[in-house]
N, CA, C and O of each residue as an XYZ file, in Angstrom:
920
protein
N      83.183     44.410    -81.628
C      82.794     44.285    -80.230
C      81.481     43.519    -80.145
O      80.535     43.828    -80.869
N      81.415     42.517    -79.262
C      80.217     41.696    -79.147
C      79.848     41.535    -77.674
O      80.704     41.253    -76.835
N      78.546     41.721    -77.367
C      78.039     41.546    -76.016
C      77.246     40.245    -75.942
O      76.424     39.968    -76.815
N      77.487     39.448    -74.906
C      76.724     38.227    -74.685
C      76.474     38.064    -73.186
O      77.298     38.477    -72.370
N      75.342     37.463    -72.822
C      75.086     37.260    -71.390
C      75.991     36.188    -70.804
O      76.308     35.193    -71.458
N      76.394     36.405    -69.581
C      77.180     35.425    -68.828
C      76.389     35.134    -67.562
O      76.621     35.736    -66.514
N      75.438     34.187    -67.679
C      74.486     33.997    -66.592
C      73.536     35.173    -66.540
O      73.324     35.853    -67.544
N      72.956     35.416    -65.357
C      72.001     36.520    -65.231
C      72.572     37.686    -64.435
O      71.827     38.565    -64.001
N      73.903     37.698    -64.239
C      74.520     38.765    -63.455
C      75.804     39.297    -64.087
O      76.575     39.997    -63.431
N      76.032     38.972    -65.344
C      77.260     39.453    -65.985
C      77.084     39.539    -67.494
O      76.270     38.833    -68.089
N      77.868     40.423    -68.091
C      77.915     40.590    -69.541
C      79.340     40.297    -69.999
O      80.302     40.795    -69.413
N      79.471     39.490    -71.045
C      80.781     39.252    -71.632
C      80.952     40.172    -72.831
O      80.142     40.151    -73.758
N      82.009     40.980    -72.812
C      82.346     41.850    -73.935
C      83.533     41.226    -74.656
O      84.623     41.141    -74.090
N      83.337     40.794    -75.885
C      84.411     40.193    -76.668
C      84.981     41.253    -77.607
O      84.252     41.867    -78.385
N      86.287     41.456    -77.522
C      86.942     42.543    -78.254
C      87.922     42.046    -79.307
O      88.511     42.858    -80.020
N      88.109     40.761    -79.423
C      89.042     40.212    -80.401
C      89.011     38.703    -80.375
O      88.277     38.092    -79.598
N      89.822     38.108    -81.239
C      89.841     36.646    -81.339
C      91.240     36.074    -81.224
O      91.412     34.856    -81.253
N      92.252     36.938    -81.093
C      93.629     36.462    -81.013
C      94.327     37.083    -79.808
O      94.012     38.196    -79.385
N      95.286     36.331    -79.269
C      96.070     36.825    -78.142
C      97.269     37.576    -78.697
O      98.246     36.970    -79.138
N      97.187     38.901    -78.672
C      98.278     39.729    -79.161
C      98.225     41.075    -78.446
O      97.256     41.381    -77.752
N      99.274     41.873    -78.621
C      99.356     43.127    -77.877
C      98.302     44.136    -78.316
O      97.830     44.927    -77.500
N      97.925     44.120    -79.601
C      96.907     45.061    -80.068
C      95.570     44.798    -79.375
O      94.917     45.731    -78.908
N      95.165     43.527    -79.307
C      93.913     43.183    -78.622
C      94.030     43.467    -77.131
O      93.083     43.945    -76.508
N      95.195     43.170    -76.564
C      95.424     43.440    -75.144
C      95.233     44.926    -74.830
O      94.611     45.269    -73.824
N      95.755     45.798    -75.671
C      95.612     47.223    -75.449
C      94.150     47.658    -75.571
O      93.702     48.558    -74.862
N      93.421     47.017    -76.468
C      92.002     47.330    -76.621
C      91.239     46.917    -75.361
O      90.369     47.651    -74.890
N      91.565     45.746    -74.820
C      90.926     45.277    -73.584
C      91.219     46.254    -72.443
O      90.316     46.620    -71.690
N      92.463     46.671    -72.317
C      92.817     47.601    -71.242
C      92.137     48.953    -71.425
O      91.702     49.567    -70.451
N      92.044     49.418    -72.671
C      91.377     50.692    -72.933
C      89.897     50.616    -72.564
O      89.345     51.553    -71.988
N      89.259     49.489    -72.899
C      87.854     49.294    -72.535
C      87.691     49.262    -71.019
O      86.734     49.815    -70.477
N      88.627     48.614    -70.344
C      88.570     48.523    -68.886
C      88.646     49.911    -68.247
O      87.933     50.197    -67.285
N      89.518     50.772    -68.790
C      89.638     52.135    -68.278
C      88.326     52.895    -68.473
O      87.879     53.611    -67.576
N      87.718     52.739    -69.637
C      86.449     53.438    -69.899
C      85.341     52.957    -68.964
O      84.541     53.756    -68.479
N      85.299     51.661    -68.716
C      84.257     51.119    -67.830
C      84.436     51.645    -66.409
O      83.459     51.944    -65.722
N      85.694     51.755    -65.975
C      85.945     52.323    -64.639
C      85.450     53.768    -64.560
O      84.919     54.198    -63.536
N      85.632     54.513    -65.659
C      85.220     55.925    -65.661
C      83.709     56.088    -65.782
O      83.143     57.049    -65.261
N      83.044     55.134    -66.478
C      81.615     55.243    -66.695
C      80.969     53.865    -66.504
O      80.560     53.240    -67.483
N      80.872     53.390    -65.276
C      80.336     52.051    -65.032
C      78.841     51.981    -65.337
O      78.134     52.980    -65.207
N      78.362     50.820    -65.738
C      76.933     50.662    -66.027
C      76.112     50.601    -64.749
O      76.660     50.454    -63.656
N      74.812     50.713    -64.888
C      73.910     50.612    -63.734
C      74.103     49.268    -63.041
O      74.152     48.223    -63.691
N      74.212     49.306    -61.724
C      74.340     48.070    -60.955
C      75.725     47.451    -60.999
O      75.905     46.299    -60.605
N      76.705     48.210    -61.476
C      78.059     47.678    -61.638
C      78.601     47.112    -60.326
O      78.489     47.736    -59.270
N      79.190     45.921    -60.414
C      79.817     45.275    -59.255
C      81.322     45.141    -59.458
O      82.104     45.512    -58.583
N      81.729     44.608    -60.615
C      83.152     44.366    -60.860
C      83.358     44.082    -62.342
O      82.407     43.792    -63.068
N      84.606     44.168    -62.781
C      84.953     43.756    -64.131
C      86.196     42.875    -64.078
O      87.078     43.076    -63.243
N      86.254     41.894    -64.982
C      87.369     40.941    -65.010
C      87.927     40.886    -66.431
O      87.371     40.186    -67.277
N      89.010     41.604    -66.708
C      89.615     41.553    -68.041
C      90.300     40.203    -68.272
O      90.852     39.612    -67.344
N      90.260     39.727    -69.509
C      90.934     38.487    -69.892
C      91.753     38.743    -71.155
O      92.033     39.894    -71.490
N      92.137     37.672    -71.857
C      92.980     37.834    -73.048
C      92.310     38.689    -74.121
O      92.929     39.610    -74.654
N      91.061     38.393    -74.437
C      90.374     39.073    -75.542
C      89.009     39.604    -75.134
O      88.236     40.030    -75.992
N      88.699     39.589    -73.856
C      87.349     39.941    -73.419
C      87.369     40.530    -72.016
O      88.383     40.507    -71.318
N      86.212     41.059    -71.630
C      86.002     41.539    -70.265
C      84.650     41.033    -69.786
O      83.647     41.172    -70.486
N      84.624     40.447    -68.599
C      83.361     40.074    -67.972
C      82.964     41.194    -67.007
O      83.697     41.512    -66.071
N      81.798     41.781    -67.251
C      81.298     42.864    -66.396
C      80.172     42.310    -65.533
O      79.129     41.901    -66.045
N      80.389     42.299    -64.228
C      79.399     41.762    -63.289
C      78.535     42.896    -62.745
O      79.016     44.000    -62.490
N      77.255     42.598    -62.577
C      76.327     43.636    -62.118
C      75.263     43.023    -61.201
O      75.038     41.812    -61.197
N      74.621     43.897    -60.430
C      73.505     43.502    -59.572
C      72.223     43.746    -60.367
O      71.890     44.900    -60.639
N      71.489     42.684    -60.748
C      70.300     42.872    -61.598
C      69.198     43.675    -60.927
O      68.433     44.355    -61.611
N      69.099     43.613    -59.602
C      68.059     44.382    -58.912
C      68.331     45.881    -59.037
O      67.411     46.674    -59.239
N      69.593     46.255    -58.916
C      69.956     47.670    -59.060
C      69.813     48.104    -60.520
O      69.303     49.188    -60.800
N      70.265     47.253    -61.451
C      70.211     47.592    -62.876
C      68.781     47.743    -63.384
O      68.551     48.420    -64.386
N      67.803     47.112    -62.697
C      66.405     47.149    -63.152
C      65.662     48.394    -62.677
O      64.563     48.680    -63.153
N      66.252     49.130    -61.745
C      65.549     50.277    -61.173
C      65.360     51.398    -62.198
O      66.281     51.755    -62.933
N      64.129     51.945    -62.226
C      63.847     53.127    -63.024
C      63.832     52.898    -64.521
O      63.986     53.851    -65.284
N      63.649     51.655    -64.968
C      63.605     51.379    -66.399
C      62.670     50.217    -66.678
O      62.438     49.372    -65.813
N      62.137     50.178    -67.886
C      61.308     49.038    -68.304
C      62.142     47.969    -68.987
O      61.628     46.907    -69.341
N      63.412     48.240    -69.171
C      64.302     47.273    -69.813
C      64.671     46.150    -68.846
O      64.563     46.301    -67.629
N      65.104     45.036    -69.400
C      65.652     43.986    -68.557
C      66.987     44.461    -68.001
O      67.618     45.328    -68.606
N      67.439     43.922    -66.866
C      68.744     44.336    -66.339
C      69.864     44.163    -67.354
O      70.730     45.028    -67.485
N      69.846     43.039    -68.073
C      70.896     42.789    -69.072
C      70.874     43.856    -70.168
O      71.921     44.385    -70.542
N      69.685     44.172    -70.681
C      69.576     45.157    -71.753
C      70.049     46.528    -71.292
O      70.712     47.248    -72.039
N      69.707     46.885    -70.059
C      70.137     48.200    -69.571
C      71.647     48.260    -69.427
O      72.267     49.259    -69.791
N      72.245     47.196    -68.899
C      73.700     47.182    -68.729
C      74.393     47.238    -70.090
O      75.377     47.960    -70.259
N      73.883     46.481    -71.056
C      74.475     46.501    -72.394
C      74.358     47.897    -73.009
O      75.303     48.382    -73.632
N      73.207     48.540    -72.838
C      73.038     49.898    -73.365
C      74.050     50.857    -72.729
O      74.662     51.674    -73.417
N      74.215     50.744    -71.414
C      75.172     51.618    -70.719
C      76.601     51.357    -71.201
O      77.374     52.291    -71.412
N      76.938     50.091    -71.370
C      78.279     49.749    -71.827
C      78.509     50.211    -73.261
O      79.604     50.653    -73.611
N      77.479     50.106    -74.080
C      77.601     50.548    -75.473
C      77.927     52.032    -75.550
O      78.734     52.456    -76.377
N      77.297     52.815    -74.687
C      77.576     54.252    -74.648
C      79.008     54.498    -74.160
O      79.739     55.300    -74.740
N      79.398     53.802    -73.089
C      80.732     53.997    -72.510
C      81.835     53.614    -73.484
O      82.906     54.220    -73.478
N      81.581     52.615    -74.320
C      82.619     52.087    -75.211
C      82.482     52.558    -76.653
O      83.192     52.076    -77.535
N      81.581     53.489    -76.891
C      81.370     53.977    -78.259
C      82.665     54.550    -78.836
O      83.324     55.374    -78.203
N      83.023     54.103    -80.051
C      84.230     54.606    -80.697
C      85.516     54.136    -80.055
O      86.554     54.779    -80.206
N      85.466     53.022    -79.338
C      86.636     52.530    -78.610
C      87.816     52.277    -79.537
O      87.673     51.662    -80.594
N      88.974     52.757    -79.131
C      90.238     52.461    -79.810
C      91.265     52.111    -78.740
O      91.021     52.291    -77.547
N      92.407     51.614    -79.176
C      93.495     51.330    -78.237
C      94.111     52.666    -77.822
O      95.095     53.128    -78.400
N      93.507     53.260    -76.817
C      93.883     54.605    -76.413
C      95.229     54.605    -75.697
O      95.752     53.565    -75.297
N      95.771     55.820    -75.553
C      97.044     55.948    -74.851
C      96.876     55.487    -73.403
O      95.975     55.935    -72.694
N      97.755     54.590    -72.985
C      97.689     54.039    -71.645
C      98.897     54.504    -70.835
O      99.912     54.891    -71.414
N      98.806     54.472    -69.514
C      99.966     54.862    -68.698
C     101.151     53.955    -68.994
O     100.964     52.805    -69.392
N     102.377     54.459    -68.804
C     103.558     53.608    -69.015
C     103.459     52.344    -68.167
O     103.001     52.383    -67.025
N     103.891     51.235    -68.733
C     103.804     49.962    -68.021
C     104.759     49.941    -66.827
O     105.882     50.438    -66.909
N     104.307     49.369    -65.738
C     105.178     49.139    -64.596
C     106.103     47.965    -64.918
O     105.638     46.948    -65.432
N     107.381     48.081    -64.631
C     108.332     47.002    -64.875
C     108.658     46.336    -63.545
O     109.099     46.990    -62.600
N     108.437     45.031    -63.485
C     108.669     44.272    -62.257
C     109.783     43.261    -62.512
O     109.668     42.416    -63.400
N     110.850     43.347    -61.741
C     111.939     42.374    -61.855
C     111.686     41.233    -60.870
O     111.425     41.455    -59.688
N     111.771     40.009    -61.391
C     111.519     38.827    -60.571
C     112.804     37.997    -60.496
O     113.215     37.408    -61.496
N     113.441     37.946    -59.326
C     114.644     37.127    -59.184
C     114.265     35.648    -59.152
O     113.263     35.276    -58.542
N     115.059     34.811    -59.802
C     114.753     33.381    -59.889
C     116.019     32.561    -59.688
O     117.051     32.834    -60.301
N     115.931     31.566    -58.835
C     116.980     30.557    -58.724
C     116.569     29.401    -59.630
O     115.571     28.728    -59.373
N     117.333     29.177    -60.681
C     116.984     28.180    -61.690
C     117.599     26.815    -61.370
O     118.700     26.716    -60.830
N     116.850     25.772    -61.723
C     117.373     24.406    -61.675
C     117.431     23.808    -60.285
O     116.953     24.399    -59.317
N     118.023     22.627    -60.200
C     118.128     21.919    -58.924
C     116.766     21.536    -58.400
O     115.827     21.322    -59.167
N     116.663     21.449    -57.076
C     115.400     21.072    -56.447
C     114.331     22.138    -56.655
O     113.138     21.844    -56.576
N     114.757     23.389    -56.924
C     113.802     24.478    -57.100
C     113.252     24.547    -58.524
O     112.204     25.145    -58.768
N     113.972     23.929    -59.455
C     113.535     23.896    -60.856
C     113.772     22.523    -61.443
O     114.625     22.365    -62.316
N     113.030     21.522    -60.982
C     113.333     20.130    -61.332
C     113.175     19.769    -62.802
O     113.661     18.722    -63.229
N     112.498     20.620    -63.597
C     112.289     20.291    -65.012
C     113.212     21.068    -65.947
O     113.072     20.980    -67.167
N     114.142     21.817    -65.395
C     115.022     22.638    -66.235
C     115.783     21.777    -67.241
O     115.858     22.117    -68.422
N     116.346     20.666    -66.774
C     117.118     19.814    -67.689
C     116.221     19.182    -68.750
O     116.645     18.994    -69.890
N     114.979     18.853    -68.379
C     114.041     18.279    -69.358
C     113.728     19.289    -70.459
O     113.657     18.927    -71.634
N     113.541     20.557    -70.081
C     113.275     21.601    -71.073
C     114.483     21.756    -71.993
O     114.334     21.892    -73.207
N     115.678     21.733    -71.407
C     116.893     21.858    -72.212
C     117.008     20.706    -73.211
O     117.309     20.925    -74.385
N     116.769     19.482    -72.745
C     116.861     18.324    -73.638
C     115.815     18.397    -74.751
O     116.094     18.037    -75.894
N     114.626     18.859    -74.417
C     113.558     18.940    -75.419
C     113.937     19.859    -76.576
O     113.469     19.676    -77.700
N     114.790     20.853    -76.297
C     115.168     21.818    -77.329
C     116.622     21.644    -77.784
O     117.144     22.435    -78.570
N     117.258     20.589    -77.267
C     118.640     20.273    -77.646
C     119.579     21.444    -77.383
O     120.420     21.791    -78.213
N     119.412     22.039    -76.208
C     120.303     23.102    -75.757
C     120.705     22.794    -74.324
O     120.213     21.830    -73.737
N     121.591     23.598    -73.756
C     122.012     23.373    -72.383
C     121.068     24.066    -71.402
O     120.303     24.955    -71.776
N     121.138     23.643    -70.146
C     120.333     24.293    -69.105
C     120.714     25.766    -68.970
O     119.852     26.620    -68.762
N     122.014     26.059    -69.090
C     122.454     27.457    -69.017
C     121.836     28.289    -70.139
O     121.507     29.460    -69.948
N     121.680     27.664    -71.324
C     121.082     28.384    -72.442
C     119.601     28.651    -72.186
O     119.087     29.706    -72.557
N     118.918     27.705    -71.556
C     117.513     27.922    -71.186
C     117.406     29.141    -70.269
O     116.546     30.002    -70.456
N     118.292     29.198    -69.275
C     118.273     30.324    -68.337
C     118.573     31.633    -69.063
O     117.924     32.649    -68.812
N     119.555     31.607    -69.961
C     119.919     32.826    -70.686
C     118.747     33.336    -71.519
O     118.457     34.533    -71.523
N     118.074     32.429    -72.221
C     116.947     32.838    -73.067
C     115.780     33.326    -72.205
O     115.144     34.334    -72.516
N     115.509     32.602    -71.125
C     114.382     32.965    -70.261
C     114.587     34.329    -69.622
O     113.642     35.110    -69.513
N     115.809     34.624    -69.200
C     116.074     35.917    -68.545
C     116.262     37.045    -69.552
O     116.338     38.210    -69.161
N     116.339     36.720    -70.841
C     116.463     37.749    -71.877
C     115.109     38.286    -72.329
O     115.042     39.290    -73.038
N     114.037     37.623    -71.923
C     112.712     37.984    -72.396
C     112.149     39.246    -71.765
O     112.485     39.601    -70.635
N     111.297     39.908    -72.508
C     110.520     41.055    -72.012
C     109.069     40.603    -72.034
O     108.459     40.521    -73.100
N     108.508     40.306    -70.858
C     107.217     39.631    -70.762
C     106.102     40.614    -70.415
O     106.298     41.551    -69.640
N     104.951     40.386    -70.993
C     103.770     41.223    -70.759
C     102.725     40.418    -70.006
O     102.407     39.289    -70.383
N     102.189     41.008    -68.932
C     101.089     40.363    -68.208
C      99.805     40.607    -68.996
O      99.251     41.706    -68.975
N      99.340     39.569    -69.689
C      98.115     39.692    -70.479
C      96.876     39.670    -69.592
O      95.914     40.400    -69.830
N      96.914     38.831    -68.579
C      95.758     38.735    -67.686
C      96.182     38.035    -66.407
O      97.226     37.384    -66.348
N      95.349     38.182    -65.385
C      95.557     37.497    -64.110
C      94.346     36.613    -63.869
O      93.212     37.092    -63.888
N      94.576     35.326    -63.642
C      93.459     34.400    -63.473
C      93.926     33.032    -63.031
O      95.059     32.868    -62.580
N      93.049     32.049    -63.161
C      93.309     30.659    -62.753
C      93.276     30.533    -61.245
O      92.545     29.700    -60.709
N      94.061     31.353    -60.550
C      94.023     31.437    -59.097
C      94.453     32.852    -58.726
O      95.003     33.553    -59.576
N      94.225     33.303    -57.491
C      94.600     34.673    -57.129
C      96.072     34.950    -57.403
O      96.954     34.253    -56.902
N      96.324     35.987    -58.213
C      97.693     36.420    -58.449
C      98.448     35.694    -59.537
O      99.624     35.986    -59.756
N      97.803     34.733    -60.246
C      98.522     34.024    -61.303
C      98.493     34.861    -62.581
O      97.436     35.071    -63.177
N      99.676     35.336    -62.992
C      99.789     36.208    -64.170
C     100.187     35.383    -65.387
O     101.190     34.669    -65.365
N      99.393     35.489    -66.446
C      99.726     34.836    -67.712
C     100.635     35.776    -68.502
O     100.232     36.880    -68.868
N     101.853     35.332    -68.759
C     102.854     36.174    -69.386
C     103.042     35.814    -70.853
O     103.259     34.651    -71.192
N     102.958     36.812    -71.713
C     103.288     36.643    -73.121
C     104.710     37.094    -73.356
O     105.247     37.891    -72.587
N     105.328     36.591    -74.416
C     106.678     37.011    -74.752
C     107.715     35.921    -74.617
O     108.905     36.177    -74.804
N     107.288     34.693    -74.291
C     108.250     33.596    -74.185
C     108.842     33.299    -75.557
O     108.111     33.221    -76.544
N     110.156     33.135    -75.625
C     110.812     32.797    -76.890
C     110.301     31.449    -77.404
O     110.158     30.507    -76.625
N     110.026     31.349    -78.709
C     109.635     30.045    -79.282
C     110.676     28.966    -79.030
O     110.365     27.776    -79.080
N     111.919     29.378    -78.757
C     112.979     28.409    -78.485
C     112.747     27.657    -77.182
O     113.349     26.608    -76.953
N     111.866     28.193    -76.317
C     111.593     27.558    -75.022
C     110.168     27.028    -74.902
O     109.815     26.440    -73.879
N     109.349     27.226    -75.925
C     107.961     26.742    -75.855
C     107.974     25.222    -75.694
O     108.527     24.501    -76.524
N     107.356     24.751    -74.615
C     107.424     23.333    -74.254
C     106.045     22.856    -73.802
O     105.432     23.488    -72.941
N     105.544     21.753    -74.364
C     104.221     21.264    -73.949
C     104.162     20.988    -72.450
O     105.166     20.653    -71.822
N     102.973     21.137    -71.900
C     102.771     20.796    -70.496
C     103.143     19.340    -70.256
O     103.129     18.524    -71.178
N     103.469     19.028    -69.035
C     103.876     17.663    -68.705
C     102.692     16.713    -68.814
O     101.549     17.096    -68.567
N     102.977     15.486    -69.181
C     101.919     14.491    -69.376
C     101.155     14.236    -68.082
O      99.931     14.100    -68.088
N     101.886     14.174    -66.977
C     101.268     13.941    -65.670
C     101.479     15.156    -64.787
O     102.610     15.422    -64.383
N     100.423     15.908    -64.473
C     100.572     17.085    -63.606
C     101.005     16.688    -62.202
O     100.749     15.571    -61.754
N     101.648     17.594    -61.529
C     101.990     17.388    -60.118
C     100.783     17.759    -59.258
O     100.004     18.647    -59.604
N     100.648     17.069    -58.145
C      99.534     17.389    -57.247
C      99.796     18.671    -56.468
O      98.856     19.363    -56.077
N     101.080     18.996    -56.239
C     101.416     20.240    -55.530
C     102.644     20.874    -56.174
O     103.698     20.248    -56.288
N     102.488     22.116    -56.587
C     103.609     22.941    -57.050
C     103.770     24.059    -56.024
O     102.807     24.776    -55.751
N     104.976     24.227    -55.441
C     105.152     25.234    -54.390
C     104.964     26.659    -54.900
O     105.302     26.974    -56.041
N     104.428     27.499    -54.053
C     104.277     28.925    -54.387
C     105.631     29.517    -54.749
O     106.642     29.203    -54.121
N     105.646     30.370    -55.759
C     106.875     31.004    -56.191
C     107.602     30.270    -57.293
O     108.596     30.772    -57.817
N     107.123     29.077    -57.659
C     107.787     28.301    -58.697
C     107.501     28.899    -60.075
O     106.369     29.271    -60.383
N     108.549     28.983    -60.894
C     108.448     29.524    -62.247
C     108.325     28.363    -63.224
O     109.104     27.412    -63.167
N     107.350     28.440    -64.114
C     107.116     27.340    -65.036
C     106.937     27.780    -66.467
O     106.733     28.958    -66.760
N     107.019     26.802    -67.353
C     106.733     27.000    -68.774
C     105.643     26.021    -69.167
O     105.759     24.820    -68.923
N     104.581     26.540    -69.777
C     103.490     25.699    -70.249
C     103.115     26.105    -71.655
O     102.493     27.149    -71.850
N     103.483     25.298    -72.647
C     103.235     25.685    -74.029
C     104.056     26.913    -74.383
O     105.271     26.928    -74.191
N     103.394     27.943    -74.900
C     104.099     29.157    -75.317
C     104.071     30.239    -74.247
O     104.370     31.398    -74.530
N     103.713     29.869    -73.013
C     103.635     30.848    -71.934
C     104.542     30.463    -70.774
O     104.902     29.300    -70.591
N     104.895     31.469    -70.009
C     105.629     31.256    -68.770
C     104.890     31.993    -67.660
O     104.088     32.886    -67.935
N     105.151     31.629    -66.425
C     104.461     32.267    -65.316
C     105.005     31.787    -63.990
O     105.856     30.900    -63.931
N     104.494     32.394    -62.916
C     104.924     32.078    -61.560
C     103.705     31.647    -60.750
O     102.705     32.362    -60.689
N     103.800     30.473    -60.128
C     102.699     30.000    -59.288
C     102.648     30.854    -58.014
O     103.625     30.899    -57.267
N     101.523     31.531    -57.757
C     101.445     32.410    -56.594
C     101.153     31.679    -55.279
O     101.472     32.171    -54.196
N     100.548     30.509    -55.395
C     100.163     29.718    -54.221
C     100.499     28.258    -54.470
O     100.637     27.837    -55.619
N     100.631     27.484    -53.401
C     100.773     26.037    -53.568
C      99.538     25.519    -54.287
O      98.414     25.805    -53.873
N      99.735     24.759    -55.362
C      98.584     24.271    -56.112
C      99.015     23.137    -57.026
O     100.209     22.968    -57.275
N      98.063     22.353    -57.533
C      98.397     21.395    -58.583
C      98.846     22.152    -59.836
O      98.502     23.321    -60.015
N      99.608     21.490    -60.692
C     100.028     22.148    -61.919
C     100.775     21.218    -62.845
O     101.459     20.293    -62.407
N     100.632     21.478    -64.146
C     101.265     20.620    -65.140
C     102.342     21.303    -65.951
O     102.823     20.736    -66.932
N     102.738     22.523    -65.562
C     103.777     23.218    -66.311
C     105.150     22.651    -65.972
O     105.324     21.978    -64.956
N     106.114     22.931    -66.831
C     107.500     22.512    -66.610
C     108.164     23.494    -65.655
O     108.225     24.690    -65.939
N     108.657     23.003    -64.538
C     109.166     23.860    -63.472
C     110.657     24.080    -63.655
O     111.439     23.130    -63.613
N     111.056     25.339    -63.859
C     112.458     25.620    -64.174
C     113.174     26.415    -63.088
O     114.391     26.582    -63.165
N     112.467     26.905    -62.089
C     113.112     27.670    -61.031
C     112.102     28.157    -60.014
O     110.924     27.801    -60.055
N     112.591     28.981    -59.101
C     111.699     29.505    -58.063
C     112.172     30.892    -57.644
O     113.373     31.156    -57.575
N     111.208     31.783    -57.364
C     111.532     33.114    -56.876
C     111.324     33.186    -55.367
O     110.413     32.546    -54.842
N     112.152     33.953    -54.662
C     111.929     34.135    -53.224
C     110.847     35.171    -52.921
O     110.457     35.341    -51.766
N     110.362     35.860    -53.951
C     109.334     36.878    -53.732
C     107.984     36.240    -53.410
O     107.666     35.159    -53.905
N     107.205     36.912    -52.588
C     105.830     36.488    -52.325
C     104.963     37.016    -53.465
O     104.669     38.210    -53.519
N     104.561     36.144    -54.360
C     103.795     36.564    -55.531
C     102.368     36.948    -55.153
O     101.746     37.778    -55.815
N     101.857     36.342    -54.091
C     100.526     36.711    -53.592
C     100.554     36.660    -52.073
O     100.927     35.651    -51.475
N     100.152     37.768    -51.461
C     100.140     37.871    -50.002
C      98.898     38.655    -49.597
O      98.821     39.863    -49.819
N      97.934     37.972    -49.007
C      96.645     38.578    -48.684
C      96.771     39.701    -47.658
O      95.856     40.513    -47.522
N      97.898     39.763    -46.930
C      98.065     40.804    -45.905
C      98.528     42.129    -46.493
O      98.506     43.147    -45.803
N      98.951     42.135    -47.772
C      99.396     43.387    -48.387
C      98.213     44.195    -48.881
O      97.141     43.648    -49.141
N      98.411     45.513    -49.012
C      97.333     46.354    -49.543
C      97.016     45.965    -50.987
O      95.861     46.021    -51.409
N      98.043     45.570    -51.741
C      97.868     45.002    -53.078
C      98.379     43.560    -53.007
O      99.576     43.325    -53.174
N      97.496     42.599    -52.762
C      97.953     41.217    -52.517
C      98.765     40.606    -53.648
O      99.719     39.870    -53.396
N      98.395     40.905    -54.904
C      99.079     40.301    -56.052
C     100.286     41.140    -56.450
O     100.192     42.363    -56.558
N     101.410     40.486    -56.667
C     102.626     41.177    -57.087
C     102.480     41.751    -58.490
O     102.978     42.841    -58.774
N     101.789     41.011    -59.378
C     101.696     41.391    -60.786
C     100.262     41.744    -61.163
O      99.308     41.175    -60.633
N     100.126     42.692    -62.087
C      98.809     43.130    -62.551
C      98.800     43.180    -64.075
O      99.847     43.277    -64.714
N      97.608     43.113    -64.641
C      97.457     43.200    -66.087
C      98.131     44.463    -66.624
O      97.927     45.559    -66.103
N      98.941     44.290    -67.681
C      99.647     45.420    -68.277
C     101.063     45.602    -67.792
O     101.826     46.350    -68.403
N     101.444     44.936    -66.700
C     102.821     45.029    -66.210
C     103.778     44.369    -67.197
O     103.393     43.478    -67.954
N     105.023     44.817    -67.176
C     106.118     44.168    -67.873
C     106.970     43.436    -66.832
O     107.245     43.965    -65.756
N     107.377     42.226    -67.167
C     108.123     41.394    -66.222
C     109.455     40.995    -66.825
O     109.537     40.618    -67.994
N     110.488     41.083    -66.017
C     111.810     40.611    -66.416
C     112.344     39.700    -65.321
O     112.306     40.039    -64.138
N     112.838     38.549    -65.730
C     113.398     37.594    -64.793
C     114.912     37.791    -64.686
O     115.585     38.076    -65.676
N     115.428     37.633    -63.472
C     116.874     37.755    -63.228
C     117.355     36.540    -62.454
O     116.775     36.176    -61.431
N     118.414     35.915    -62.944
C     118.939     34.712    -62.300
C     119.695     35.074    -61.025
O     120.482     36.021    -61.007
N     119.449     34.310    -59.955
C     120.180     34.461    -58.699
C     120.691     33.095    -58.267
O     120.230     32.068    -58.763
N     121.634     33.087    -57.349
C     122.197     31.828    -56.859
C     121.305     31.235    -55.770
O     120.409     31.896    -55.246
N     121.574     29.976    -55.449
C     120.797     29.348    -54.378
C     121.068     30.035    -53.049
O     120.176     30.138    -52.207
N     122.309     30.510    -52.856
C     122.629     31.255    -51.627
C     121.808     32.533    -51.548
O     121.262     32.873    -50.498
N     121.727     33.244    -52.687
C     120.891     34.462    -52.727
C     119.443     34.110    -52.365
O     118.785     34.819    -51.604
N     118.971     33.003    -52.929
C     117.592     32.596    -52.689
C     117.353     32.318    -51.201
O     116.375     32.791    -50.622
N     118.255     31.549    -50.597
C     118.061     31.174    -49.194
C     118.164     32.375    -48.254
O     117.528     32.398    -47.200
N     118.961     33.369    -48.635
C     119.183     34.530    -47.763
C     118.332     35.734    -48.120
O     118.509     36.821    -47.570
N     117.380     35.523    -49.073
C     116.541     36.638    -49.509
C     115.719     37.164    -48.329
O     115.121     36.369    -47.604
N     115.677     38.476    -48.123
C     114.902     39.016    -46.982
C     113.423     38.697    -47.118
O     112.869     38.744    -48.216
N     112.792     38.375    -46.014
C     111.368     38.020    -46.022
C     110.527     39.250    -46.304
O     109.300     39.162    -46.352
C-alpha cells in the first residue's frame, strides 16, 4: 500500500499494479473501510482499477493538529486500512443488459468478425457468453469498465475515433468492453446498442452500473429494441 499526494486536496492510495480480480477486491475492501472510518475533512473517494483517490477539505483536516492536512489524512487512512485484506464482500449484483447487435446500431460488428476470422453471429455468441465484472466507473458519468472479455474478441481501438457515439452503444476497445452512457466521442469498435438508459440524472441512482457489479449481455432483435419500454 502506498500513499501519495494528488494535488493539495486528495491522497492517492495505490493497492496494486495489475488489473485483476484480487486487486479489485482489495480496492473494494479498502473503499468499505474508508466509508466506515473516513479521515478528517473527508469529502469523497473515487475507486479505480488499482487505487483509490480520497478527496478532503484541507481546512477541516488541519483543525486541532500541528500536522499538515495531508499528513493528518494519511495518518487517519493508515489506521483505517491497517491489516487490510480482501475481506468478504456482499454478493455481486447481476445486471442483464439487452443488446441489439449489428446493423446501424452496431456498425463495426462485421469489422470485428473479420479481424478474428469468425462470423458476426460468432462474435455475438462469444460476447453474450461472457461474465463481466465492473472494475471501475470513470471517463464520463456512468461509464463502466468491464473485465472478462474473451481474448477471441479483443480488438484494437479504431484508428480514427468517431466524433459522436450514441448513448447506449456497446463497444470493444482492446481487451475491454463497455456501454457508452452518454453521447460522446469514442474510438471503440461499436457492435450493438442497448435500449436501457445507462445514465439518467433524474433517477435516484443515475448510473445503471456500479463498481463490483456483474454484467451479462443478452441479444435482442431490432423489433425488441424499437419497442422497448421507455
